[in-house]
C-alpha positions, 0 to 999 in steps of 0.5 A, a space after each residue: 500500500 506504501 512505496 518510500 517516497 522520493 519526491 515530492 508524495 504525490 500520486 495519480 488519483 484519489 487518495 482516501 482521508 485515512 491513508 493522507 491521515 496515516 502519511 500526514 503523521 509520519 515523523 522525521 526520517 519517515 518517507 512514504 507515500 501511498 502507491 502509485 501503482 495502485 489496483 486497478 479495478 475493471 469491469 468485464 462485459 460483452 467481450 468488453 473489458 473497461 475501468 469500472 468507472 466506465 461501466 453501467 455500475 461504476 462501483 463494486 456493490 455486494 454480491 458483485 463476482 470479482 475474479 483478482 489477480 495478485 503477485 505474492 511475496 516472501 521475505 525472508 529473516 532467519 527462520 521467519 517467513 514475512 508473506 505479502 498479497 499484492 492485488 494487480 487487478 480486481 475485475 467484476 465479471 458477474 452478479 449474485 441473486 440477490 437470493 444467495 449473498 448476506 443481507 446483514 445490516 452493517 450501519 449498525 457496526 462500529 466505525 473508525 471514528 468510534 472511540 476505541 480502547 486501547 489493549 496495552 502489550 501484553 495485557 491479557 484479553 478477556 472472554 466474551 460474557 457467555 463463555 465459562 471456560 477458557 482453555 488458553 489465554 489470548 495476547 496481543 503481542 
């Protein structure tokens, strides 16, 4: 999502405010910017491939069937592997019938703007209400 910034930090697309905030909060010596090679989001219909913004439905919606191409990279340090999945293209190829996909109401979910409780490193996480027994302890690393 980010690359080293060796220039002015501009990218050829609109950047989500959360990403702008993450880049703005950098300390001295950190030089990162959103990756200018953004994932392409396309639509394929009637044997024609086009940017999704030019299609009849210019956004992805719940129930859309997509094909995702990506590349994987692995970095190693000693005995540890660090996988990275890099999406290259997301192509809308169809739509599920309305009765096949979920109709969950997402407006009840918490917002990133809500107040969140920070859990200190090493602090055990308590199980949800109603759980009587826990066979192991969960820790945040």
